[in-house]
C-alpha positions in Angstrom: 25.9 -129.3 -15.4 29.0 -127.1 -15.7 31.6 -127.4 -18.4 34.2 -126.2 -16.0 36.9 -128.7 -15.0 37.2 -129.7 -11.3 39.6 -127.4 -9.4 41.8 -128.0 -6.4 43.3 -131.3 -5.2 41.9 -134.3 -7.0 41.0 -137.5 -5.2 41.8 -141.1 -6.4 38.3 -141.3 -8.1 39.4 -138.7 -10.7 42.1 -141.0 -11.9 39.9 -144.1 -12.4 39.8 -143.9 -16.2 42.7 -141.8 -17.6 41.9 -140.6 -21.1 45.5 -140.7 -22.3 47.6 -143.7 -21.4 51.3 -143.7 -22.2 54.0 -146.3 -21.3 57.4 -147.1 -22.6 60.1 -145.0 -24.3 59.5 -141.4 -24.9 59.9 -141.4 -28.7 58.1 -140.5 -31.9 55.9 -143.5 -31.6 54.8 -142.4 -28.2 54.3 -138.9 -29.6 51.9 -140.3 -32.2 49.9 -142.2 -29.6 49.8 -139.1 -27.4 48.5 -136.9 -30.2 45.9 -139.4 -31.3 44.6 -139.8 -27.7 44.7 -136.1 -27.1 42.6 -135.4 -30.2 40.0 -138.0 -29.0 39.8 -136.7 -25.4 37.0 -134.5 -24.4 37.6 -130.8 -25.0 36.0 -129.8 -21.6 36.4 -131.1 -18.1 39.2 -133.2 -16.7 41.7 -135.1 -18.9 44.2 -137.3 -17.1 47.4 -138.1 -18.9 49.0 -141.2 -17.3 52.7 -141.9 -18.0 55.2 -144.5 -17.0 58.6 -144.4 -18.7 62.3 -145.1 -18.2 63.1 -142.1 -20.4 63.8 -141.4 -24.0 64.1 -138.4 -26.3 63.9 -135.1 -24.3 62.9 -133.2 -27.5 59.9 -135.5 -28.0 59.0 -134.9 -24.3 59.2 -131.1 -24.9 57.0 -131.4 -28.0 54.4 -133.3 -25.9 54.7 -130.7 -23.2 54.2 -127.8 -25.6 51.0 -129.5 -26.8 49.8 -129.6 -23.2 50.8 -126.0 -22.7 49.1 -124.9 -25.9 45.9 -126.9 -25.2 45.8 -125.4 -21.6 46.2 -121.9 -23.0 43.5 -122.1 -25.7 40.9 -124.1 -23.7 40.4 -123.0 -20.1 37.4 -125.3 -19.8 39.7 -128.3 -20.0 42.1 -129.3 -17.2 45.0 -131.5 -18.3 46.5 -133.4 -15.3 49.6 -135.5 -15.2 49.6 -138.9 -13.4 53.1 -140.5 -13.1 52.9 -144.2 -12.5 55.9 -146.3 -11.2 58.8 -144.7 -13.1 59.0 -141.1 -14.4 62.6 -141.0 -15.5 64.5 -138.5 -17.5 62.3 -137.4 -20.5 59.3 -138.3 -18.4 60.3 -135.6 -15.8 60.8 -133.2 -18.7 57.2 -133.9 -19.8 55.9 -133.5 -16.2 57.6 -130.1 -16.0 55.1 -128.7 -18.5 52.2 -129.2 -16.0 51.6 -126.7 -13.2 52.4 -128.2 -9.8 48.6 -128.3 -9.0 48.2 -130.6 -12.0 51.0 -133.1 -11.2 50.2 -136.3 -9.4 52.2 -139.5 -8.7 51.1 -143.0 -7.6 52.4 -144.4 -4.4 56.0 -145.6 -4.6 56.5 -143.9 -8.0 60.0 -142.5 -8.6 60.9 -139.4 -10.6 64.5 -139.4 -11.9 66.2 -136.2 -12.9 69.5 -136.1 -14.7 71.5 -134.0 -17.0 71.2 -134.5 -20.7 73.9 -136.7 -22.1 76.0 -136.4 -25.3 78.0 -139.0 -27.1 79.9 -137.3 -29.8 83.5 -137.1 -31.0 85.0 -134.0 -32.5 87.6 -134.7 -35.2 89.5 -131.6 -36.0 91.2 -131.6 -39.4 91.7 -129.2 -42.3 92.4 -125.5 -42.7 92.7 -123.8 -39.3 89.7 -121.5 -39.8 87.6 -124.5 -40.6 88.9 -126.2 -37.4 87.9 -123.2 -35.3 84.4 -123.2 -36.9 84.0 -126.9 -36.0 85.0 -126.4 -32.4 82.7 -123.4 -32.1 79.8 -125.4 -33.5 80.3 -128.1 -30.9 80.6 -125.5 -28.2 77.4 -123.8 -29.4 75.6 -127.2 -29.4 76.7 -127.9 -25.8 75.8 -124.4 -24.5 72.4 -124.4 -26.1 71.7 -128.0 -24.9 72.6 -126.9 -21.4 70.3 -123.8 -21.7 67.4 -126.0 -22.9 68.0 -128.6 -20.1 68.1 -125.8 -17.5 64.8 -124.3 -18.8 63.2 -127.7 -18.1 64.7 -127.9 -14.7 63.4 -124.4 -13.9 59.9 -125.4 -15.1 60.0 -128.5 -12.9 61.0 -126.7 -9.7 58.9 -123.6 -10.2 56.5 -123.2 -7.2 58.4 -125.9 -5.1 60.9 -125.7 -2.3 63.6 -127.1 -4.7 66.1 -124.6 -6.0 68.0 -124.6 -9.2 71.2 -125.0 -7.2 69.7 -128.2 -5.7 68.9 -129.6 -9.1 72.2 -128.6 -10.7 74.1 -130.2 -7.8 72.1 -133.5 -7.8 71.2 -134.1 -11.5 74.7 -135.1 -12.7 74.5 -138.2 -10.5 70.8 -139.1 -11.4 68.5 -137.7 -8.7 65.7 -140.2 -7.7 62.8 -138.7 -5.9 60.1 -141.0 -4.4 56.5 -139.8 -4.6 56.1 -138.8 -1.0 59.4 -136.9 -1.1 58.2 -135.2 -4.3 55.1 -134.0 -2.5 57.0 -132.8 0.5 59.3 -130.8 -1.8 56.3 -129.3 -3.5 57.1 -130.8 -6.9 53.6 -132.4 -7.1 50.1 -131.8 -5.8 49.4 -135.2 -4.3 50.2 -138.9 -4.1 47.4 -141.1 -5.3 
């Protein structure tokens, strides 16, 4: 028996017993559950990571995604596959973007929602003028770097698909919902299960 993970498009049977099950808000509690389940999953063969979420913290999603990337890089005998179930909103789409298209699957009727990051912050400018300028620059730097990080995630999500960055940047501000079959037609996922 080979230790090589199955290659190519997977069938429904491959998703019968996902090794990592995640549902709810993408937060530090989910990250802890993810890390525990990842540590307990087999180090060879197929590991399905099932997720359903209405969103959450994009930085936690990025941490989880980096763990997937790292594990994929160091262990080629293990295939980590994403299965989005029902709702893959916001931070869920960020997490999905860390999987290669051939390792992304959605269940029938699932929806992926892509939107821009949001900020809720007030800038109160007071004090010496040089200090005021520094505060404004700090806020501007935060905005610019947040946009850059957001766009890196968008680029990862659309890489290898027929969706362009222009499409995403046009549609994301108004919350872009993509149904599973549409996601497949656009080349964002490998298959609908």
